[in-house]
C-alpha positions, 0 to 999 in steps of 0.5 A: 499499499501507497502512504501519502506522506505528512510533514508536522510544523509547530513551534511546540515540539510537545505539540508535534510529537501529540499529534503525531500520536493521536491518530493512527496515521497508516490506517488512515494511509499517511506516514509521518516523515518529518517535523519542523520548528518554524517555518524557515526550517520547514521550507528546507525539509519540505524541499528534500521530502517532497510531502503530500501533506503539510499540517502547520500551526498558524503562529511561529517564530521567524515566519507565521503559518500562512506566509509559510503557506504561500511560500510552500505553494510557490515551491510545491504547488500540488502539495496539501495544507491543513493550519491548525489555530488557537486563533479563531478569526475571520481574517485567518480563515479568509486568507488560508482559503485564498491560499487554497488550504485545504482544512482549518483547524481550531486547537484544541485538536481533537483526534476524532476531528484530526482523523476526519479531516486527514480522511478528507485529505485521502479522499482528495488525493485519491480522487486526484489520482483516479482522475489523472487515469480515468481512461475516457478523459484521457481517450478524450485529451488525445481526440481533441489533440491537433490534427495529425498534419500539423503534428506531422510538419512540426516533427518534420521542423524539429528533425530538419526534414522540412525545406525552408522554402515550403515551411512557412507556405505549409504553416499557412495552409495548416493554419499554425501560427508559431510566431516568437521572439526566440525559440528553443527546444526540449526532449523529455523521455519518460518511463512507463511502468508495467509489463508486457501482460498490460492491456493494449494502449496502456502505455499510449493512455500514460503519454496522453496523461503526460501530455496533459499535465504539461499543457495545464502546468506550463501553457499558463507561463509559457507558449509551446508546441508539443510533439509525441514520439515513438520509444517514449519521448516528448519534443517541446518547442517553446515559442519565446516572447520578448523578455523570456529565456531558456533558463525560464523554461528549465525552471519550470520543467523541473517542476513536472518531475514530482507529479509525473512520479506521484500520480502517474508513475512515470520517471523522466528524463528532460533535455534543453537545447540552446535559444534561436532567433529563427524559426528554422534552427529549431532543428539545431535546438532539438539536436542540442536538447537530444545530446543534453539527455545524454548527460542525464547519468552525469548530473543525476536524475530529478532535473533537467539538463540543458546543453549550454551548462554541460557543453561548452563553446559557442559553435552552433553548427550541426553536421548530418547526423552520422549514426556510428560517429555520434554513438562513438563521440557520445561514449567519449563524453559520458561513457566509460571505457568499456562503452567506448570499446563497444561503439568502436567494435559495433563500428567495425562489425558494421564495416566487416558485415557490409560490402563497402570499399576501402575508399569507402571506410577511409571517407567514413573516417574522415567524417569521424575526424570531423565529428571528432575535431568538432568535439576537440574544439568545443572543449578547447582540447586543441589549445592543450595540444597543439599537435593533436588535429594534425594527428587525428586528419594525418592517421584516419586517412592513412591506409590500415592493413585490416578493419581490425588494425583500423579499429584499434587505432581508432579506440586508443585515439578516442580513448586518448579524447575521452581522457582530455574531455573528463580532464578538461570538464573536471577543471572546468567544474572545479573552476565554477565551484572556486568562483562560487566560493569566493563569490559567496566569501565576497557577498555572504553579508548580502541577505537576498543573496540565493541559488538564482544569483549566483547562477546568473554570476556563473551564467549556467542554470541554478538547477545545474549549479545546485547538483554540482555545488553538493556534489563538489562541496558535500553541502547544499547551498544553503548549508554552505552559506549558513556554514559560512555565516556562522563561522563569519559570526564567531569570528565576530564574536571571538574578535569584537565586542558588537552586538549580536544583532548588529553582527546579525546584520553584518553577516546577512541576517535581517531577523536577530532572532532567526539569526540567534537560532541558526547560531545555536543550531550549528555551535550548540550554544547561544551568541550571548552564551557563547561570548560569555564562555565560548573563547578564551579572550573572556570579555563582558557580554554586549549582546 
């Protein structure tokens, strides 16, 4: 049985324990996954645990319950909220209704009333999932999809199979308006649950449900066109208006992972291409989005990958697709040595099974060399090794005595490139993290310092920065910044007589009480107690 996750938020531990013990949670279909003593702490926990229901007091330190509900709805739009309070006032109830709070409960909380509340919440959550899985509703959505001719034209556009001179006349013929300031493409790959014994069409219906979810959650902010493909893929063409950026696309797509998993049981992988001014360049962005998907294993699941974060360089041209060349280049970028060896051997076997002449496979090697030279340029490897390009061209056109000899040379050369790419990516990541640390050291005193601000400084997306930062430092952004600020507070407490509220302001905390709370959580004592007896150079407390 699947249990819905509940987060309890109250500044009194006794209240939280009492609520946790009042109910047979599993009997009602829930499990309490976490507790928090204030809104700030609850936001961090909610982002990590992704609860289905949050039950919170309305009056807490640092952040009241209504403010917390407002912020958590922005962070987790699908979460269900239940407020309990000792304040029987109309204004609180009115604001709670505006925030789409499902339940408003007055203290003291009665066990029977609380059970009734969570029974209603369970019914609502079950109904939401059931509606998503309603076959008839999914079929109606499918029947209302865009006509097949529009879909075929969009598919041809994104796959680069439509000639420029016929694109716009065909769009006019089909009544398609794709006018926008800029364009970018995302590719979504989804893994459907179940087995081969399922009724025919189940996977197709899940695809339709995912399309409906995307339409409902994204079209209010961005214009897009959606094309379902084979092999559980969706292509999304975004029509960006003036001022809209690919970073906004990435941020909104990142919000799809949780509801797709919770409501449909689908695990998503998402790649996003770059932003272009011409509609005809959408094919280029689509190719980049597909390439970005291959990096999912490097950055981890649960977020979309933007190609501009991963692959350096500004070369926007793309050669004609070459199946084996693309696979070998992909393994150089993200595969293991064994994967690369398998890709090269597949090429050798292809030539062995074909009736191609020596000249034909040498032509292929030259085309393969062009792909590798693009890779060298993209990662700026030729600046590291000036002879690398020359060596590649000389050897790719040489006469090999056998296919096996050709395969050995190609593998050895590509293996060297694989090592160089890994080193370059590691160096780039290290440089970015050092820049981030230096930026934090210089700006920690700014109260509005955020992941978005530092990502803008580094010119990467917030999701990518957060993943890499935690991977390299072992801490998420908030924990690292908190630790840095507390270290600075300790310096001030050890070397100055300034009052705690002055120190709080200097290290980026506008609320002195919240500073004291964070300090005690990190150090174990309050700032005043630390100053009174926690340092060797004792001074009179000035807090």
